[in-house]
C-alpha positions in Angstrom: -54.9 9.7 -29.9 -55.5 9.3 -26.3 -53.4 7.7 -24.0 -55.5 4.6 -23.6 -55.1 3.3 -27.5 -51.5 3.7 -27.4 -51.8 0.5 -25.2 -53.8 -1.5 -27.9 -52.3 -4.8 -28.8 -52.4 -5.3 -32.7 -52.9 -8.8 -32.5 -56.1 -8.3 -30.9 -57.4 -6.4 -33.4 -56.9 -9.0 -36.0 -60.7 -10.8 -35.8 -64.2 -10.2 -36.3 -67.3 -10.3 -38.2 -66.4 -6.7 -39.3 -63.4 -7.9 -41.1 -64.5 -10.5 -43.0 -66.8 -8.1 -45.3 -63.9 -6.1 -46.6 -63.3 -7.4 -50.0 -59.3 -8.0 -48.7 -60.4 -10.1 -46.6 -62.8 -12.2 -48.9 -60.3 -12.3 -51.1 -57.8 -13.9 -48.4 -60.6 -16.7 -47.4 -60.3 -17.9 -51.1 -57.1 -17.8 -51.6 -56.0 -20.1 -48.4 -59.4 -22.8 -49.4 -57.6 -22.7 -52.7 -54.1 -23.8 -51.1 -55.8 -25.8 -49.1 -57.5 -27.9 -51.9 -54.2 -28.0 -53.7 -51.9 -29.5 -50.8 -54.6 -32.0 -50.2 -55.3 -32.9 -53.8 -51.3 -33.1 -54.3 -49.9 -34.3 -50.6 -53.1 -36.4 -50.1 -52.4 -38.0 -45.9 -48.7 -36.0 -46.2 -50.7 -32.9 -46.9 -53.3 -32.6 -44.2 -50.5 -33.5 -41.5 -48.7 -30.5 -43.1 -51.8 -28.4 -42.8 -52.3 -29.3 -39.5 -49.3 -28.6 -38.5 -49.4 -25.2 -40.0 -52.6 -24.5 -38.3 -51.3 -25.2 -34.9 -48.0 -23.1 -35.6 -50.2 -20.3 -36.5 -52.8 -20.3 -33.8 -49.3 -20.9 -31.7 -47.5 -18.1 -33.2 -51.0 -16.0 -32.5 -51.5 -17.0 -28.9 -47.8 -15.9 -28.1 -48.2 -12.5 -29.8 -51.0 -11.8 -27.4 -49.3 -13.1 -23.8 -45.2 -13.7 -24.4 -45.0 -15.4 -21.6 -46.5 -18.6 -23.6 -43.2 -18.4 -25.4 -41.5 -18.4 -22.2 -43.2 -21.6 -21.0 -43.2 -23.0 -24.4 -39.2 -22.7 -24.6 -38.8 -24.4 -21.1 -41.1 -27.2 -22.3 -39.1 -27.9 -26.0 -35.9 -27.3 -24.1 -36.6 -30.7 -22.5 -37.7 -32.9 -25.2 -35.3 -31.3 -28.1 -32.1 -33.4 -28.0 -34.7 -36.6 -27.2 -36.3 -36.1 -30.3 -33.0 -35.9 -32.2 -33.1 -39.7 -31.3 -36.4 -40.2 -33.0 -36.0 -37.5 -36.3 -32.7 -37.5 -37.9 -31.3 -35.0 -39.9 -33.7 -31.7 -38.8 -31.7 -28.8 -36.8 -34.3 -29.5 -33.6 -31.5 -27.4 -32.1 -32.6 -24.2 -33.5 -36.1 -25.0 -31.8 -34.9 -23.3 -29.1 -33.4 -19.9 -31.3 -36.8 -19.9 -33.1 -38.8 -20.2 -30.1 -36.4 -17.4 -28.1 -36.4 -15.1 -31.3 -41.0 -15.3 -31.4 -40.9 -14.8 -27.6 -38.7 -11.5 -27.8 -40.6 -10.1 -30.8 -43.8 -10.8 -29.4 -42.6 -8.7 -26.1 -41.7 -6.1 -28.9 -44.8 -6.3 -30.3 -46.9 -6.5 -27.3 -46.4 -2.5 -27.1 -46.1 -2.4 -30.6 -48.0 1.5 -30.5 -45.2 2.6 -28.2 -42.0 2.4 -27.2 -41.0 -0.9 -24.9 -39.6 -0.5 -21.3 -37.1 -1.9 -21.2 -36.4 -0.8 -16.9 -36.7 -4.4 -15.6 -33.7 -5.8 -17.7 -31.9 -3.5 -16.5 -30.1 -5.0 -14.1 -26.6 -6.1 -12.8 -26.2 -9.0 -14.3 -27.6 -8.0 -18.1 -24.4 -6.0 -17.9 -22.5 -8.6 -17.3 -24.0 -10.9 -20.0 -23.6 -8.4 -22.2 -19.8 -8.2 -21.2 -19.6 -12.0 -21.7 -21.7 -12.1 -25.0 -19.4 -9.4 -26.2 -16.1 -11.8 -25.2 -18.5 -15.0 -27.1 -18.5 -12.8 -30.5 -15.3 -11.6 -30.1 -14.0 -15.1 -30.1 -14.9 -15.3 -33.6 -11.6 -13.8 -34.4 -9.7 -16.3 -31.8 -6.6 -17.0 -33.9 -6.6 -20.5 -32.6 -10.2 -21.1 -33.8 -10.2 -22.7 -37.3 -14.1 -22.6 -38.2 -17.2 -20.8 -38.1 -19.2 -23.9 -37.9 -18.4 -24.8 -34.3 -18.8 -21.5 -32.7 -22.6 -21.1 -34.2 -23.0 -24.8 -33.2 -21.6 -23.3 -29.3 -24.0 -20.2 -29.9 -25.8 -21.1 -26.5 -23.2 -20.5 -24.6 -23.1 -16.5 -25.4 -26.9 -16.2 -26.8 -28.7 -17.9 -24.9 -27.5 -16.6 -21.2 -27.6 -13.0 -22.5 -31.3 -13.1 -24.5 -33.2 -15.6 -21.8 -31.6 -13.4 -19.2 -33.7 -10.3 -20.5 -36.7 -12.6 -21.3 -36.8 -13.4 -17.7 -36.8 -10.0 -16.4 -39.5 -8.9 -18.9 -41.9 -11.7 -18.6 -41.4 -13.5 -15.0 -42.2 -10.1 -12.9 -45.2 -12.0 -10.5 -45.7 -14.8 -8.5 -48.1 -16.4 -10.3 -45.6 -16.2 -13.4 -42.4 -17.5 -11.2 -45.3 -20.3 -9.9 -46.0 -21.4 -13.7 -42.7 -21.8 -14.8 -42.1 -24.0 -12.0 -45.2 -25.6 -12.6 -43.6 -26.1 -16.3 -40.8 -27.6 -15.1 -41.5 -30.1 -12.7 -44.2 -31.5 -15.3 -41.1 -32.0 -17.5 -38.9 -33.3 -14.2 -41.6 -35.6 -13.0 -41.6 -37.4 -17.0 -37.9 -37.5 -17.4 -38.1 -39.6 -14.2 -41.0 -41.8 -15.4 -38.9 -42.0 -19.0 -36.1 -43.2 -17.0 -38.0 -45.3 -14.7 -39.3 -47.5 -17.5 -35.9 -47.6 -19.6 -34.4 -49.5 -16.3 -37.4 -51.6 -15.9 -38.4 -52.4 -19.4 -34.9 -51.4 -21.6 -34.4 -48.9 -24.5 -36.9 -48.7 -27.1 -35.3 -49.2 -31.2 -34.4 -45.4 -31.1 -32.4 -45.3 -27.8 -30.8 -48.4 -28.8 -29.9 -47.1 -32.3 -28.3 -44.0 -30.0 -26.4 -46.2 -27.7 -25.0 -48.4 -30.8 -23.7 -45.5 -32.5 -21.5 -45.1 -29.6 -23.4 -44.0 -26.7 -22.6 -47.8 -25.2 -19.0 -46.8 -24.5 -20.5 -44.6 -21.7 -23.8 -45.8 -20.6 -23.6 -49.5 -20.7 -21.3 -50.1 -17.3 -20.3 -53.7 -16.0 -24.0 -54.6 -18.7 -25.7 -52.0 -16.4 -27.4 -49.1 -18.4 -26.5 -46.2 -17.3 -30.0 -44.2 -17.4 -30.4 -41.0 -19.3 -34.6 -40.6 -20.1 -35.4 -38.5 -23.0 -32.1 -36.0 -22.3 -28.5 -35.9 -24.1 -27.2 -38.3 -21.8 -26.8 -39.9 -18.2 -24.5 -37.3 -17.3 -27.6 -34.6 -18.0 -30.4 -36.4 -16.7 -28.4 -37.5 -13.3 -27.6 -33.6 -12.8 -30.8 -32.6 -13.7 -32.6 -34.7 -11.8 -30.7 -33.6 -9.0 -31.3 -30.0 -9.6 -35.3 -30.5 -9.2 -34.9 -32.4 -6.6 -33.4 -29.4 -4.1 -35.2 -26.7 -6.1 -38.4 -28.2 -5.5 -38.2 -30.2 -2.0 -37.1 -26.2 -0.6 -39.6 -24.5 -2.9 -41.8 -27.0 -1.3 -42.0 -25.0 1.9 -43.6 -22.3 0.4 -46.8 -24.2 -0.7 -49.8 -25.6 1.2 -52.3 -28.1 0.4 -52.3 -30.2 -3.5 -49.5 -27.8 -4.6 -47.1 -28.7 -1.6 -47.8 -32.4 -2.5 -46.9 -31.9 -6.2 -43.4 -30.3 -5.3 -42.3 -32.7 -2.7 -43.5 -35.2 -5.1 -41.3 -33.6 -8.1 -38.3 -33.5 -5.4 -38.5 -36.9 -4.5 -38.7 -38.3 -7.8 -35.9 -35.7 -9.0 -33.4 -37.4 -6.4 -34.8 -41.0 -7.9 -34.1 -39.9 -11.2 -30.3 -38.9 -10.2 -29.6 -42.1 -8.4 -30.9 -44.2 -11.3 -28.6 -41.9 -13.7 -25.3 -44.0 -12.4 -24.3 -40.0 -12.7 -21.7 -39.9 -9.6 -20.8 -36.2 -9.9 -24.3 -35.3 -9.7 -24.6 -36.6 -5.9 -23.0 -33.0 -5.4 -25.5 -31.6 -6.2 -28.2 -32.3 -3.2 -24.9 -32.4 -0.9 -24.0 -28.9 -2.3 -27.6 -27.5 -2.7 -28.8 -28.5 0.8 -25.7 -27.2 2.6 -26.2 -23.7 0.8 -30.2 -23.7 2.3 -28.9 -24.6 5.9 -26.2 -21.4 5.7 -29.2 -19.3 3.9 -31.5 -19.8 7.1 -28.7 -18.2 9.5 -29.7 -20.2 11.9 -27.2 -22.3 13.9 -29.8 -25.1 14.8 -31.0 -26.1 11.4 -27.1 -25.5 10.0 -26.0 -27.7 12.7 -28.8 -30.6 12.3 -28.2 -30.1 8.0 -24.6 -30.6 8.7 -25.0 -34.2 10.5 -27.6 -35.2 8.0 -25.2 -34.9 5.0 -22.7 -36.0 7.5 -24.3 -38.9 8.0 -25.3 -39.1 4.1 -21.1 -38.9 2.9 -20.2 -41.4 5.5 -23.4 -43.9 4.4 -21.2 -44.0 0.8 -18.0 -43.5 2.0 -17.4 -45.8 5.0 -20.1 -48.2 4.4 -21.1 -51.1 2.1 -24.9 -51.1 3.1 -26.9 -51.6 -0.2 -24.0 -52.6 -2.1 -25.8 -54.9 -4.4 -27.7 -52.2 -5.7 -26.0 -51.5 -8.9 -27.1 -47.5 -8.7 -26.0 -46.9 -5.1 -22.5 -49.2 -5.9 -21.8 -46.4 -8.6 -22.6 -43.4 -6.6 -19.8 -44.5 -3.7 -17.0 -44.6 -6.2 -17.6 -40.4 -6.7 -16.3 -40.3 -2.8 -12.8 -42.1 -3.8 -10.3 -39.7 -4.4 -7.8 -42.5 -6.2 -11.4 -43.8 -8.7 -9.6 -44.6 -12.0 -11.9 -42.1 -13.7 -10.7 -39.0 -11.8 -7.4 -39.8 -12.3 -7.7 -39.8 -16.0 -9.6 -36.5 -15.9 -6.6 -35.1 -13.4 -4.1 -36.3 -16.1 -5.9 -34.3 -18.8 -5.9 -31.5 -17.0 -1.9 -31.9 -17.0 -2.4 -32.8 -20.8 -4.5 -29.2 -21.2 -2.3 -27.2 -18.5 0.7 -27.3 -21.0 -1.1 -26.6 -24.2 -3.1 -23.5 -22.5 -0.5 -21.9 -21.2 0.2 -20.0 -24.5 -3.4 -19.8 -25.1 -5.0 -17.1 -23.2 -8.0 -16.8 -25.1 -8.7 -20.7 -25.8 -8.9 -23.0 -28.7 -12.1 -21.4 -29.8 -15.7 -21.9 -29.2 -16.7 -25.5 -29.3 -13.1 -27.0 -30.8 -12.4 -29.0 -26.9 -14.3 -32.4 -26.1 -15.7 -35.0 -28.1 -18.5 -32.5 -29.8 -15.7 -31.2 -31.9 -15.0 -34.2 -33.7 -17.6 -34.1 -36.4 -15.9 -30.6 -37.4 -12.1 -30.8 -36.7 -11.7 -34.9 -36.4 -7.7 -34.5 -36.3 -7.4 -31.8 -34.1 -5.4 -31.7 -30.2 -8.4 -30.5 -28.6 -10.8 -32.7 -30.1 -9.4 -35.3 -28.9 -8.6 -34.2 -25.4 -11.5 -35.1 -23.0 -12.8 -31.9 -21.5 -15.6 -34.0 -19.1 -15.5 -30.8 -16.7 -17.8 -27.9 -17.5 -15.3 -25.7 -16.6 -12.4 -27.2 -18.1 -14.1 -26.8 -21.2 -14.9 -23.3 -20.7 -11.0 -23.1 -20.2 -10.2 -25.0 -23.1 -12.2 -23.0 -25.6 -12.6 -19.6 -24.2 -8.6 -19.6 -22.1 -8.0 -18.3 -18.8 -9.5 -14.7 -19.5 -12.7 -16.5 -20.6 -12.7 -19.0 -17.5 -12.2 -16.2 -15.1 -14.6 -14.1 -16.5 -17.2 -16.7 -16.6 -16.3 -17.6 -12.7 -16.5 -13.9 -11.8 -20.0 -13.8 -13.1 -21.2 -16.7 -11.4 -19.9 -16.4 -8.0 -21.2 -12.4 -8.4 -24.6 -13.6 -9.0 -24.9 -16.2 -6.7 -23.2 -14.1 -4.1 -25.4 -11.0 -4.3 -28.5 -13.4 -4.3 -27.8 -14.8 -1.5 -26.8 -11.5 0.0 -30.2 -10.0 -0.7 -32.2 -13.3 0.6 -30.5 -13.1 4.5 -30.3 -9.5 4.8 -32.5 -7.9 2.6 -35.7 -9.7 2.1 -38.5 -9.7 4.5 -41.2 -12.1 3.0 -40.4 -15.0 4.8 -42.1 -16.8 1.3 -40.5 -15.1 -0.9 -36.9 -16.0 0.8 -37.6 -20.0 0.8 -38.3 -19.2 -2.9 -35.4 -17.4 -4.0 -33.1 -19.6 -1.6 -34.7 -22.8 -3.6 -33.4 -21.0 -6.6 -29.9 -19.9 -5.7 -29.3 -23.7 -3.9 -30.0 -25.3 -7.0 -27.3 -23.3 -8.9 -24.8 -24.0 -6.2 -25.4 -27.5 -6.8 -24.9 -27.3 -10.0 -22.0 -25.2 -9.8 -20.4 -27.9 -7.9 -21.4 -30.8 -9.7 -20.3 -28.8 -13.1 -16.1 -29.6 -12.0 -17.2 -33.3 -12.6 -19.6 -33.0 -16.0 -20.5 -30.8 -18.1 -23.7 -30.1 -17.0 -24.0 -26.3 -16.5 -24.2 -25.7 -19.8 -26.0 -28.4 -21.6 -30.0 -28.4 -22.2 -32.1 -28.3 -20.2 -30.2 -27.4 -17.4 -28.5 -24.2 -18.9 -31.9 -22.3 -19.8 -33.1 -23.5 -16.1 -29.7 -21.9 -14.5 -30.0 -18.8 -17.0 -33.9 -18.3 -15.9 -33.3 -18.5 -12.2 -29.6 -16.3 -12.6 -32.2 -13.3 -13.1 -35.2 -14.5 -10.7 -32.6 -14.6 -7.8 -31.3 -11.1 -8.9 -34.3 -8.9 -8.6 -36.1 -11.0 -5.8 -38.1 -7.6 -4.6 -40.4 -8.3 -7.7 -41.5 -10.8 -6.1 -42.1 -9.7 -2.3 -45.6 -9.6 -0.8 -46.6 -6.1 1.1 -45.6 -6.2 4.8 -49.3 -6.7 6.2 -49.5 -9.7 3.9 -46.7 -11.3 5.8 -46.4 -9.6 9.3 -48.4 -12.4 10.8 -46.1 -15.0 9.6 -43.3 -13.6 10.9 -44.5 -13.1 14.0 -45.4 -17.0 13.8 -41.9 -17.5 13.5 
């Protein structure tokens, strides 16, 4: 067998008039026609809808097996919508759509090299080792003596499995500048839609499904002093605000690496992202642009840029902290409370942490995955941790995985962002790659800081965006251009 045949994708050989002439193919076509006729006869309009859905899924699966990166992009898109769709479609395990897409993409990656061994070298990185250790600790949590049920562990599977598998998928598939940019374009489109949907809620009010969600208990946290905290099609206002602030930081910085209409697109996404953050009424989300842009000024290694950046952030800080300008705006008025150390909400959170401190002192492995906070009440309505609000992402990790889990988690985050920052500042020479990777680093830094006040980090869609960004920023050399392609840019700078 020639070496060329080893690279044949078997899924590229599944069609053609020659195959239709075979008896097996003729029988398959006849069976398919009979099946379609039976479904239409029995189910009528519903049957037609089912067949259309099956046709779409079949074509999609076929295309993903031909080009696995399509599965990656689809996962990012569905990641934005799945929780919002859950308000309209009740009773379906929509959360498993992410699992299905991730598994499909992983299988397609393997079958793409069906006749030869898959080269996993791109995924052999430090962060993969760290993700493996984290996955091991996550699986170990099944044996946690404090855990009472397996169902909450399954519900919280994203903390371990999504991190591990999406890191690998990103390393294997996003390996060119074109694919990196496409990832940002997909993210950007859904970010724009998120803000537009949020504006619609603010101007026209919520629809029937969103109102039903508010009536089921969402109003407690999303109707404050008669004003709606905008949540768009996200899980809640906290996730919406944090994620839009994240997009604002990443896209405004990334825009510096673009020209023409792409630059306009990235700036538009960034501005709308910041606006979406503001209308969410989520105070903690303001930490995303503060921490994100400050990180960017440091990465630039330019005293003048750093000084101007610090001055700008200082002006913004003074605006919120020490003035009452635009206080008639409900969103700005609420954002101002984030700068008040005596804010009642902050004091409640600190009190909850003191309660947890005593409880966790004798539980180094935590109370079990999915066993803490409001989400645990559907599994363990009478458990102690179910009635202690975690709020912060780090407090949640501490409560569920103990001080050991929290320490390991923070070590991984700081190692990844620290090594990526070192590479951008002292190893990467391509100015465009510096900007692109810096944008991802700064966005992650902003989310890390904001996650102290809200559990933004691990929620959809932020979690998969963060996991993929962690992989991308860990291996910037695959995006660097040849020196002759950017030498004129260095001399111009």
